[in-house]
C-alpha positions as CSV (number, residue, x, y, z in Angstrom):
1,M,70.5,92.7,121.2
2,G,71.3,89.8,119.4
3,I,71.7,85.6,121.0
4,Y,71.8,85.7,123.7
5,K,73.9,83.1,124.7
6,D,76.3,81.2,122.7
7,F,75.3,78.1,122.0
8,K,76.1,75.0,118.8
9,T,73.1,73.0,118.2
10,I,69.5,73.7,118.0
11,P,69.5,71.7,121.4
12,Q,71.6,73.6,122.8
13,L,69.1,77.1,121.8
14,F,66.4,75.6,123.5
15,Q,67.9,74.3,127.0
16,I,69.8,77.8,127.2
17,I,66.0,80.0,126.4
18,T,63.9,78.4,127.7
19,K,65.9,77.8,131.2
20,D,67.9,80.3,131.6
21,F,66.9,83.5,129.4
22,G,63.3,82.3,130.2
23,K,63.5,81.7,134.0
24,G,61.5,84.0,136.3
25,K,59.6,85.3,132.4
26,E,56.1,85.3,132.8
27,R,55.6,87.2,128.9
28,P,55.0,85.1,126.7
29,V,56.9,83.5,124.1
30,L,54.6,81.6,121.6
31,K,50.7,83.2,120.7
32,H,48.4,81.3,118.2
33,K,44.2,81.6,118.5
34,V,42.4,79.4,120.7
35,S,38.2,79.4,120.2
36,D,38.5,82.8,118.6
37,K,41.1,84.4,121.5
38,W,44.7,84.8,121.6
39,T,46.9,82.6,124.2
40,D,49.4,82.8,125.2
41,I,52.5,80.4,125.9
42,K,55.2,81.0,128.1
43,Y,58.6,79.7,128.7
44,D,58.0,76.8,131.6
45,E,54.7,75.3,128.8
46,V,57.2,75.6,125.8
47,Y,59.5,73.4,128.0
48,R,57.7,70.9,129.9
49,N,55.5,70.3,126.8
50,T,58.8,69.4,124.6
51,E,60.2,67.3,127.5
52,T,57.4,64.9,128.1
53,F,56.5,64.4,124.4
54,A,60.5,64.2,123.5
55,L,60.4,60.9,126.1
56,G,57.6,59.7,125.1
57,L,59.5,59.4,121.9
58,A,62.1,57.7,123.4
59,S,59.8,55.4,124.7
60,L,58.7,54.4,121.5
61,G,62.2,53.6,120.8
62,V,63.4,57.1,119.2
63,K,66.9,57.5,119.4
64,R,70.1,59.2,117.9
65,G,70.1,59.7,114.3
66,D,66.6,58.1,113.9
67,K,64.1,60.1,111.4
68,V,61.0,61.7,112.4
69,A,58.8,63.6,110.4
70,I,56.7,66.4,110.6
71,I,53.3,67.7,108.5
72,A,51.3,70.2,110.1
73,E,50.3,73.8,109.7
74,N,52.1,76.3,111.9
75,R,51.4,76.2,115.5
76,P,52.9,75.7,118.7
77,E,52.9,71.4,118.4
78,W,55.3,71.8,116.1
79,V,58.3,74.0,118.1
80,Y,57.2,70.7,120.4
81,S,57.4,68.0,118.1
82,D,60.7,69.9,116.3
83,M,62.7,70.8,119.6
84,A,61.7,66.9,121.4
85,I,63.1,65.1,118.2
86,L,66.4,67.1,117.4
87,S,67.3,67.1,121.5
88,L,67.1,63.0,121.1
89,C,70.2,63.3,118.8
90,A,67.5,62.6,116.2
91,V,67.0,63.7,112.9
92,D,63.0,65.5,111.6
93,V,61.6,65.4,108.6
94,P,59.6,68.5,108.1
95,L,56.6,67.7,105.1
96,Y,54.0,70.5,103.2
97,P,50.6,70.2,105.4
98,I,49.5,70.3,100.7
99,S,52.2,67.3,100.3
100,T,49.9,64.4,98.0
101,S,49.8,60.2,100.1
102,E,51.8,60.2,96.8
103,T,54.8,62.3,97.9
104,I,54.4,61.4,101.3
105,E,55.2,58.6,100.7
106,F,58.3,58.5,99.0
107,I,59.2,61.5,101.3
108,L,58.8,58.3,103.9
109,N,60.8,55.9,102.3
110,N,63.4,57.9,100.7
111,S,64.3,59.3,104.5
112,E,63.7,56.3,106.1
113,S,60.8,57.9,109.0
114,V,60.1,55.2,111.4
115,G,57.6,58.0,113.1
116,I,55.6,60.1,111.9
117,V,53.7,63.7,113.9
118,V,50.3,64.4,112.1
119,S,47.7,68.1,112.5
120,N,44.8,66.4,112.2
121,K,42.0,63.7,110.5
122,F,43.2,65.4,107.2
123,H,47.0,64.6,107.0
124,L,46.5,61.2,109.2
125,N,43.9,59.8,106.6
126,K,47.4,60.8,103.7
127,I,49.6,59.1,105.9
128,L,46.6,55.9,106.6
129,K,46.1,55.8,103.1
130,V,50.1,54.8,102.3
131,R,50.8,53.0,105.4
132,N,51.6,50.5,104.2
133,N,53.7,51.0,101.7
134,C,55.8,53.0,104.3
135,R,57.7,49.8,104.9
136,H,59.9,52.0,108.0
137,L,57.5,53.9,109.5
138,K,56.2,52.2,113.1
139,F,54.0,54.9,114.7
140,I,52.0,57.4,114.1
141,V,50.8,61.0,116.2
142,V,48.1,63.6,115.7
143,M,48.1,66.8,117.6
144,N,44.5,67.2,118.0
145,P,43.5,64.9,120.9
146,E,40.0,64.1,118.8
147,D,41.2,62.9,115.6
148,K,43.5,59.4,116.5
149,G,40.5,57.1,115.6
150,S,41.1,53.6,116.5
151,E,44.3,53.1,113.9
152,K,46.8,50.8,115.6
153,E,50.4,52.6,116.6
154,V,48.3,55.6,116.2
155,Y,48.7,58.3,119.5
156,N,47.5,61.4,120.0
157,F,49.8,63.7,121.3
158,Q,48.8,63.6,125.1
159,D,49.0,60.0,124.9
160,I,52.8,60.0,124.1
161,Q,53.4,63.3,126.5
162,S,51.8,60.2,129.5
163,K,53.9,58.1,127.8
164,G,56.6,60.5,128.8
165,V,55.9,61.2,132.2
166,A,55.9,58.1,133.1
167,F,59.2,57.5,131.7
168,K,61.0,60.3,133.3
169,S,60.4,58.5,136.9
170,D,62.7,56.2,135.6
171,H,64.7,58.3,134.0
172,P,64.6,61.2,135.4
173,N,67.8,63.2,133.3
174,Y,67.2,62.1,130.4
175,F,65.7,64.8,128.0
176,E,68.8,67.1,129.5
177,E,71.3,64.7,129.2
178,T,70.5,63.5,125.7
179,A,69.9,67.4,124.5
180,K,73.7,67.6,125.8
181,M,75.2,64.7,123.7
182,C,74.3,66.5,120.3
183,Q,76.9,67.3,118.3
184,E,77.5,70.4,115.9
185,N,78.4,68.7,112.9
186,E,75.2,66.2,113.6
187,L,72.8,65.7,110.8
188,C,70.0,68.1,112.3
189,T,67.1,68.0,109.9
190,I,66.7,66.7,106.1
191,I,63.9,68.9,104.2
192,Y,62.9,67.8,100.5
193,T,63.0,70.2,98.2
194,S,59.8,71.0,96.4
195,G,61.7,71.6,93.0
196,T,60.3,72.6,89.2
197,T,60.7,69.5,88.0
198,G,61.9,65.9,89.2
199,E,61.5,64.0,91.9
200,P,62.0,66.1,95.7
201,K,65.8,65.7,96.8
202,G,65.8,65.6,100.4
203,V,68.7,68.3,101.5
204,M,70.7,67.5,104.1
205,L,71.9,70.5,107.3
206,T,73.7,69.7,110.4
207,H,73.2,72.0,113.1
208,K,76.1,74.1,112.4
209,N,75.1,74.4,108.8
210,I,71.4,76.4,110.6
211,V,73.2,77.9,113.5
212,S,76.1,79.2,111.6
213,N,73.1,81.2,109.8
214,V,70.7,82.1,112.5
215,K,74.0,84.2,113.9
216,A,75.0,85.3,110.6
217,A,71.1,86.9,111.0
218,H,72.2,88.3,114.5
219,E,75.5,90.2,112.7
220,I,73.7,91.8,110.4
221,F,70.5,92.5,111.9
222,D,69.4,94.4,115.6
223,I,66.9,91.6,116.1
224,G,65.7,91.4,119.8
225,E,63.4,89.7,123.3
226,T,61.2,93.3,122.2
227,D,60.6,92.1,119.2
228,V,57.5,90.3,118.0
229,F,57.8,88.3,114.5
230,L,54.3,86.6,113.0
231,S,54.9,83.3,111.8
232,F,52.1,82.8,108.6
233,L,55.2,81.3,105.9
234,P,55.6,77.0,106.7
235,L,58.0,76.1,109.1
236,C,58.9,73.3,106.6
237,H,60.2,75.9,104.9
238,I,63.4,76.8,106.3
239,F,63.4,80.2,105.3
240,E,61.1,80.5,108.1
241,R,62.4,77.8,110.0
242,M,65.7,79.7,110.6
243,A,64.5,83.1,110.4
244,G,61.2,83.8,111.7
245,Y,61.6,81.0,114.4
246,Y,65.2,79.9,115.7
247,T,66.3,83.4,115.3
248,A,63.6,84.6,116.3
249,F,64.1,82.0,119.6
250,S,67.4,82.7,120.0
251,C,67.8,86.4,120.8
252,G,63.9,85.7,123.4
253,G,61.9,88.0,120.6
254,Q,58.3,86.6,120.9
255,I,56.7,84.3,117.9
256,A,52.8,84.9,117.1
257,Y,51.3,82.5,114.7
258,A,49.1,83.9,112.0
259,E,45.0,81.9,111.8
260,S,45.7,81.7,107.7
261,I,47.2,83.3,104.7
262,E,43.8,84.7,104.9
263,K,43.1,86.0,107.6
264,I,46.8,88.1,107.7
265,A,45.6,91.8,107.4
266,S,43.4,91.1,110.8
267,N,46.0,89.2,112.7
268,M,48.9,91.9,112.0
269,E,47.3,94.4,113.4
270,D,46.2,92.2,117.1
271,I,49.6,91.3,117.0
272,K,51.2,94.4,116.9
273,P,54.3,92.8,115.1
274,T,58.2,94.4,114.8
275,I,59.7,91.8,111.9
276,M,57.9,90.0,109.7
277,T,59.8,87.3,107.4
278,A,56.8,87.3,104.3
279,V,57.1,86.3,100.1
280,P,56.8,89.2,97.6
281,R,53.0,87.9,96.9
282,L,52.3,88.9,99.9
283,F,53.7,92.0,98.4
284,E,51.8,91.4,95.5
285,R,48.2,91.7,97.3
286,M,48.4,94.1,100.1
287,Y,49.9,96.5,96.9
288,S,46.5,95.6,94.5
289,K,44.4,95.9,97.6
290,I,46.0,99.7,98.3
291,K,45.4,100.7,94.6
292,R,42.2,99.4,94.3
293,N,41.5,101.2,97.4
294,V,42.2,104.6,96.8
295,E,40.7,104.4,92.7
296,S,37.4,103.7,94.8
297,Q,38.3,106.9,96.3
298,P,37.0,110.6,95.3
299,E,39.4,111.6,92.8
300,K,41.0,114.9,95.3
301,K,42.2,111.8,98.0
302,Q,44.0,109.9,94.7
303,K,45.8,113.3,94.1
304,I,46.2,113.4,98.1
305,F,47.6,109.6,98.0
306,N,49.0,110.1,94.4
307,W,51.1,113.4,95.5
308,A,52.2,112.1,99.2
309,I,53.4,108.5,97.0
310,E,56.0,110.8,95.5
311,I,56.7,113.1,98.0
312,G,58.1,109.7,100.1
313,K,60.2,108.6,97.5
314,E,61.8,112.1,96.9
315,Y,62.4,112.2,100.9
316,H,63.9,108.5,100.7
317,V,66.5,109.5,97.7
318,A,67.2,112.8,99.4
319,K,67.8,110.7,102.8
320,K,70.1,108.4,101.0
321,S,72.0,110.6,100.0
322,G,73.9,111.3,102.2
323,Q,73.0,115.1,101.8
324,P,71.0,117.0,104.9
325,I,67.7,116.7,103.9
326,P,66.0,119.7,102.4
327,I,63.8,121.3,104.8
328,F,60.6,122.0,103.0
329,L,60.9,118.1,101.6
330,S,60.9,117.6,105.8
331,L,58.3,119.4,106.7
332,K,56.0,117.6,103.2
333,H,56.7,114.2,104.1
334,K,55.8,115.1,108.0
335,L,51.9,115.9,106.2
336,A,52.4,113.1,104.1
337,D,53.3,110.7,106.6
338,K,49.8,112.3,108.5
339,L,47.5,112.0,105.6
340,V,48.7,109.1,104.4
341,F,51.5,107.2,105.3
342,G,50.6,106.8,109.0
343,K,47.1,104.9,108.2
344,L,48.7,102.5,105.8
345,R,51.1,101.8,108.9
346,E,48.4,101.1,110.7
347,K,47.8,98.4,108.9
348,T,50.5,96.3,109.6
349,G,50.1,97.6,113.1
350,G,51.8,100.5,113.2
351,K,55.2,99.6,115.0
352,L,56.3,96.6,112.2
353,R,60.4,98.2,112.0
354,F,60.7,95.6,108.5
355,F,59.7,92.6,106.2
356,I,62.1,90.0,105.6
357,S,61.5,89.3,101.7
358,G,62.8,86.3,100.6
359,G,62.2,83.5,98.4
360,A,61.1,84.6,95.0
361,A,62.1,88.4,92.9
362,L,60.7,91.6,95.2
363,A,60.1,94.0,91.8
364,R,61.7,96.7,92.4
365,E,58.6,99.0,92.2
366,L,57.3,97.6,94.8
367,G,59.9,98.3,97.5
368,Q,59.9,101.3,96.3
369,F,56.2,102.2,96.9
370,F,56.6,99.8,100.3
371,E,59.5,102.5,100.9
372,A,58.2,105.5,100.0
373,A,55.7,105.0,103.4
374,D,58.1,104.1,105.8
375,I,57.3,100.3,105.4
376,L,60.7,98.9,104.5
377,I,60.8,94.9,102.6
378,I,64.4,94.1,103.1
379,E,65.2,91.6,100.8
380,G,67.3,88.1,100.1
381,Y,68.7,85.4,98.5
382,G,68.8,81.8,99.3
383,L,68.3,78.4,99.0
384,T,67.2,75.6,101.4
385,E,70.8,73.6,100.3
386,S,72.5,77.0,102.3
387,S,70.9,77.0,105.7
388,P,69.0,79.5,103.7
389,V,70.6,82.6,103.0
390,I,73.2,83.7,100.9
391,A,73.1,87.1,101.1
392,A,70.7,89.7,102.0
393,N,69.8,93.7,102.5
394,R,70.9,95.2,105.0
395,V,68.5,97.6,107.2
396,N,70.5,100.8,106.9
397,D,72.1,99.7,103.4
398,Y,69.7,98.7,100.9
399,K,68.5,98.5,97.0
400,F,66.5,97.5,95.7
401,G,66.4,95.5,92.2
402,T,68.7,93.3,94.7
403,V,69.6,91.0,97.4
404,G,71.7,92.6,99.3
405,K,75.7,91.7,100.0
406,T,77.3,88.7,100.8
407,M,76.1,87.2,104.4
408,P,78.9,87.4,107.1
409,G,81.4,84.1,106.6
410,V,79.9,83.1,103.6
411,E,81.6,82.8,100.4
412,I,80.1,84.0,97.2
413,K,82.0,84.1,93.3
414,I,80.3,83.9,90.2
415,A,81.7,81.6,87.8
416,K,82.2,81.9,84.1
417,D,78.9,81.4,82.4
418,G,77.5,83.4,85.4
419,E,75.9,80.4,88.2
420,I,76.5,81.8,91.5
421,L,78.5,80.3,93.8
422,A,78.4,80.1,97.4
423,Y,80.6,78.6,99.9
424,G,80.2,78.5,103.6
425,P,79.9,76.6,106.7
426,N,75.6,77.1,106.3
427,I,76.0,74.8,102.9
428,M,74.4,71.7,102.9
429,Q,76.1,68.0,104.0
430,G,74.6,66.2,100.9
431,Y,71.0,65.0,99.2
432,Y,70.2,62.5,101.3
433,R,70.7,59.2,99.5
434,N,70.9,60.8,96.2
435,K,75.6,61.2,95.3
436,K,74.2,61.5,91.5
437,E,73.0,65.2,92.4
438,T,75.0,65.8,95.0
439,E,78.1,65.7,93.2
440,E,76.4,68.1,90.7
441,T,75.7,70.6,93.0
442,V,78.5,71.0,95.5
443,K,82.1,70.3,94.2
444,D,85.2,71.1,96.3
445,G,82.7,72.6,99.0
446,W,81.1,74.9,96.3
447,L,77.5,75.6,96.0
448,Y,76.7,75.4,92.4
449,T,73.1,77.5,93.3
450,G,71.9,77.5,89.3
451,D,71.1,80.9,89.6
452,I,72.8,84.0,87.0
453,G,74.0,86.8,89.0
454,V,76.2,89.2,88.8
455,F,78.4,91.7,91.4
456,D,76.9,95.6,91.3
457,A,80.3,98.1,91.8
458,E,79.1,99.0,95.7
459,G,78.9,95.0,96.1
460,F,75.3,94.2,95.5
461,L,74.0,91.2,94.9
462,I,72.0,90.8,91.4
463,I,69.7,87.3,90.1
464,T,69.2,88.0,87.1
465,D,67.1,84.2,86.8
466,R,67.7,80.8,87.0
467,K,70.5,78.6,84.5
468,K,67.4,76.5,83.7
469,H,65.3,79.4,82.9
470,L,67.0,81.7,81.1
471,F,65.8,81.1,76.8
472,K,66.8,81.7,73.5
473,T,64.8,82.9,71.1
474,S,65.1,81.3,67.3
475,G,66.4,85.2,66.5
476,G,69.4,83.4,68.6
477,K,68.6,86.4,71.7
478,Y,69.2,85.1,75.1
479,I,65.8,85.9,76.9
480,A,65.8,85.9,81.7
481,P,62.4,86.0,81.7
482,T,62.1,87.0,85.6
483,P,63.1,90.6,85.2
484,I,60.8,91.1,83.3
485,E,57.6,89.1,84.3
486,N,58.1,91.3,88.2
487,M,58.0,94.6,86.0
488,F,54.8,93.6,84.5
489,L,53.1,92.6,88.1
490,A,53.6,96.0,89.0
491,S,50.1,96.1,86.8
492,K,47.4,96.4,89.1
493,Y,45.1,94.0,86.4
494,I,47.4,92.0,86.8
495,D,48.0,88.9,88.7
496,Q,50.3,86.5,87.6
497,F,51.9,86.2,84.6
498,I,54.6,83.3,82.8
499,L,56.8,84.7,79.6
500,I,56.9,81.9,76.7
501,G,59.4,82.1,73.9
502,D,61.7,79.7,74.1
503,R,62.7,78.3,70.8
504,R,60.7,81.4,69.4
505,M,60.6,84.3,66.7
506,F,59.2,86.5,69.0
507,L,57.8,86.3,72.6
508,S,54.3,85.7,74.6
509,A,52.7,85.8,77.5
510,L,50.3,83.7,80.2
511,I,48.6,86.3,82.4
512,V,46.3,85.7,84.7
513,P,44.8,88.7,85.0
514,D,43.2,89.9,89.5
515,Y,40.0,89.4,88.8
516,E,38.7,91.9,91.4
517,A,40.3,95.0,89.2
518,L,38.8,93.5,86.1
519,K,35.4,94.0,87.5
520,E,35.3,97.3,88.9
521,Y,37.5,98.1,85.4
522,A,34.4,96.0,83.9
523,D,31.5,97.5,86.1
524,A,32.7,101.4,86.3
525,N,32.8,100.9,82.1
526,R,29.7,99.2,82.2
527,I,30.5,96.1,80.2
528,Q,28.1,93.3,81.1
529,Y,29.0,89.5,82.3
530,K,28.2,86.7,84.1
531,T,31.2,84.6,84.8
532,V,34.8,85.2,85.2
533,E,35.1,83.1,82.0
534,E,32.8,85.4,79.9
535,L,34.0,88.3,81.3
536,V,38.3,87.3,80.7
537,D,37.4,86.8,76.8
538,M,35.9,89.9,75.8
539,K,37.4,91.7,73.6
540,Q,37.8,95.3,75.7
541,I,40.0,93.3,78.7
542,Y,41.7,92.0,75.4
543,E,42.4,95.5,74.6
544,L,42.9,96.7,78.6
545,L,46.1,94.4,79.3
546,D,47.4,95.3,76.0
547,K,47.8,98.6,76.8
548,E,48.7,98.1,80.4
549,L,51.3,96.0,78.8
550,D,52.5,98.8,75.7
551,Q,53.0,101.2,78.9
552,F,55.4,98.4,80.2
553,Q,57.4,97.8,77.8
554,K,58.0,101.1,76.8
555,K,61.8,100.6,78.3
556,L,62.2,97.0,76.1
557,A,64.4,96.2,73.3
558,N,61.8,95.3,70.6
559,F,63.7,91.5,71.2
560,E,62.5,91.4,74.9
561,R,58.8,93.0,74.4
562,V,55.6,90.8,74.2
563,R,53.8,90.7,71.6
564,K,51.3,88.1,72.2
565,F,49.3,87.1,75.3
566,A,46.4,85.1,76.6
567,I,43.6,86.0,79.7
568,L,43.3,82.7,81.3
569,D,40.4,82.3,83.4
570,K,42.2,80.3,87.0
571,P,45.4,81.4,88.7
572,F,48.5,79.1,89.2
573,T,47.7,77.4,92.2
574,I,50.1,75.0,94.3
575,E,46.9,72.2,94.0
576,T,46.8,71.8,90.4
577,G,51.0,71.4,90.2
578,E,51.5,74.9,89.0
579,L,53.5,76.2,91.8
580,T,55.2,74.4,94.3
581,P,55.1,74.9,97.3
582,S,57.4,77.5,98.6
583,L,55.2,79.9,95.4
584,K,57.5,79.4,92.4
585,V,55.8,78.8,89.4
586,K,56.6,75.4,87.5
587,R,57.6,76.3,84.2
588,K,57.3,72.8,81.9
589,V,54.2,72.1,83.6
590,I,51.9,75.3,82.6
591,E,53.5,75.1,79.1
592,E,52.4,71.9,79.2
593,R,48.9,72.4,80.6
594,Y,48.4,75.4,78.0
595,K,50.2,73.9,74.9
596,D,47.2,74.2,72.5
597,L,46.9,78.0,74.2
598,I,50.0,78.4,73.4
599,E,50.3,77.4,70.5
600,D,47.7,79.4,68.9
601,M,49.6,82.1,69.5
602,Y,52.1,81.8,66.6
603,K,50.1,79.6,64.4
604,G,50.8,81.3,60.7
605,L,53.5,83.4,62.2
606,E,56.5,80.8,62.2
607,A,58.2,78.8,60.0
C-alpha cells in the first residue's frame, strides 16, 4: 500500500494519520502490556494524549527550536512525547535507557536541553544526581505517576497533561496551528551516537532527512495497514525510530511494544507480527536455541531436521534461478515444511512476512539457514548520520553476504581507499556544536561512512569492514576482522568472538562461548565442574573449541587463520562498557581490559 498520504514533516504525518486515516477506525494503532494483559490504544487516544502533553509543555515555555530530551524504554508515552515535542517545532534528544549519569550530563549540556522526559524513578535518580550541573535544564517529567517524588520542577506525565487541558481552554487551536508551522528543513532531532571511542556526537537530522528515508523504505517494501510490527529495538536508535515507528505509522500499520528482549519469543507468539526490525544478535540467539533443541532430540529427528534444512536450501536456490522448480524438489519441500519449517515459523507467530536486519553484519550462513525455513531476513545498511538507511536488500531481490542495493534517492560511490561515501536527502546536517568532526565526516555533501566496501557485478553492496578496524600483521598482511569473526559465530559453541592481530605476527582471538552449549557438552561427556569459571578453564573445552576453529577456518588463507585463543568466563556487555548500546563491539576497550591475557598468547612467539 505505501504511505497513506504525502507528508513533509513528522507533525504533518501525525495529523494526517491520527485525524484523517484514523477517523472512525476502531482497531488499535499501538499495543502494550498492562498488568500482564495486552492493551490496545486507538488513534483518537494517541491524538488526545499527545495534544494535551504538547500543550502542557507549551505552558512550561517550550517553544520552537528548544531541545527536550527523552530517556525511556519503548512504550506509548515515548510516542506521545516525541510527537508532542516535534509538534511544537521543538527538537527532541533521545537517550539510551542504559546511559549513565555522566553521559546524560554531557548530552543535556551539549544539546542545551531545557527539559527531559524520563520513564521511571530509576532514570529520575540519574538525572537528579547531575541536575545542578545541567545549566539549561528547567524541568523533568516522569512517565510513571507514582515515581515523581517531591523534588522541585519535577512533574509526572498527568501533571503536564492537566496543564495542557488548562492551556487549551485559552488556546483552542494552538496544537494544530503550531504543528503546521513546522518546516521540512528544520531540525527534528539530535541523536547522540554511542560511538566505539570518544565522547558522543550529536547527529543533527531534519524532518526532510528522516521523511526522505521513510518514503524510500515504502518504495522498496510493500508495507500497509494490515502489517503488525513488534518493536523491541530502542526507539532512541534511528533504525527503530525510522523503520519500526515512522514507517509503520505512515501507512497505518500497528505497533506492539515487546515487554523486553528476554520475552521476545513469547511476545512473538502473542502478537503474531508480520514485520520485525532486529539486529543479528537476535538471529544468532534464535539459531543457537534451535540447534540446541534439535541436538537434544533422538537421532532420527535430528536427521529429519538436517534433511529438511538441506531441502530448503536447495529449493530456494532453484527458486532464485528463474527456472521451473523440479516437481520432486517441490514435493520434498512440502514434506519438509510440514515436518519442520511450519513448526519453526509458528515460533515467530506464524504470520511473519520478513525480518529487517540492521546495526551490524548478518552472517551469510544465518540468512541461508532461516531462508531454508521460509523465514526471510532482509539486511540493510546505514548510519545514524544517514537517517539511517543507505542500502538494503529487497524482498524479491536479495543476496546474503551483501547489504543490498542503493536506496531510492541516495547515491553511493567507493573512494580510492575503498571507503563508502553516500549522498542524498537523508544525509545529516552535521554534528551539533562540533564543526571539526562535521568537516571531517561530510565533504561537499558526501558522507564519509568510515566503512570499507565494494559493489558486486549485480549492484549489491558488500561491506568488508570498518576503516578503523582494518589491521596489518607484522608480516605486512592486511586483515578485515569482521568477516572472519562472523564466520566463527556460526559455531553453536561460540557466542562472541573478537579477533586480535594488529601489528602481531599471527592472529589470536578472545572467545566468549555459549555457556549453555558448553554445559550440555560437558554433561553429555561426563565432564565434572562446579562453576562456569571452572568449566571454561578445562583442557577438554579448549580442545573442543580448537577443533571447531579448525573446521571453520579450513578455507582461510594461512595469514587469516587463528593460531591461539583465550576463553572468557563472562560475556561482553553494554553495562561493562564493552558493547555500545547498539551492540557494536568496543575493540579498544576490550583489548585494554584483556591486555594481559592477550600478551600471554604471544609470549615467547614474537620477536
